[in-house]
N, C-alpha and C positions, 0 to 999 in steps of 0.2 A: 592701420590695417583697415582697408575698404572692403567691401562686401565681396568683390571678386576675388581678393586674395585670401579671405576666409574660406569661400567655397572651394577655391583650389587646395588650401591646406587641408579642409576636410577630406576631399576627394582623395588626396594623397595618403592620408591616414587610412581610410577605408580600403583602399587598393592594397596597402602594405599588410593589413592585419587579416587573418583568415576569418571567415565568418564563425560566430560561437556555435559550440555543438548542442543540438537540442536533444534532451533526453527522449528516448524511444516510447516510453509510456505517457508523453505529455499529450499526445493527440486524443486519445480516448478521454482522458481527464477533462480537457477543454470541451469536447465534444458533450460530455455529460453534464458539465457546469452550464455551457450555453443552453443546452435543453430545459435544464431547471429553470434558468433566467427567463427562457421564452414561456414556459409553464406558468411560471408566477406573474409575469407580466399579462398572459392572457387572461388568468384567473382575476386579477386586480381589475382589468379593463371589463369582464363581465360583471364583476361586483358593482363597479361605478355605473354601468348602464342599469342594472337592477335597481340600485338605490336611486338613479334618476327616475326611472319609470315608476317606482313606488312613491316617490315624491309628487309625481305628476298626477297620480291616480289619488293620492291622499287630498292634494290641493282641489281636484276636480270635485271630489265628493263634499270636501268643506264647502265649496262654492255653491254647489246645488243645495245642500242643507242650510247653509246661513244666508245665501242671496245677498251679498254684501252691497250689489247694485241697486237693492230696492231701499227707498227712502223710509226710515222708521216712522211710525204714526208720532204725530205731535202730541205731547202730554202736558203741554204748559196751560192750554185753555180748554176748558170742557166744551163738547159739542153743544150747539143751539138746539133746544127742544121747545115746541110749543110757542112759537113765536108769533 
């Protein structure tokens, strides 16, 4: 059975069977669940942005205080005095 025959068989089955009955109270339930999912995704997205901004601020404060780009003073040889 090739693809065209399978598609024809599926079309024939779909034409013969009536569409399934949908419960009347299904739509409000789906809308409620969808709204809840949207709220959760929005809250998660805002939390991630908040954490990203907090991490950026923490990194900036650490960089200003620690100054990792400055070479530490050499402590292996004492400075020369009275030479």
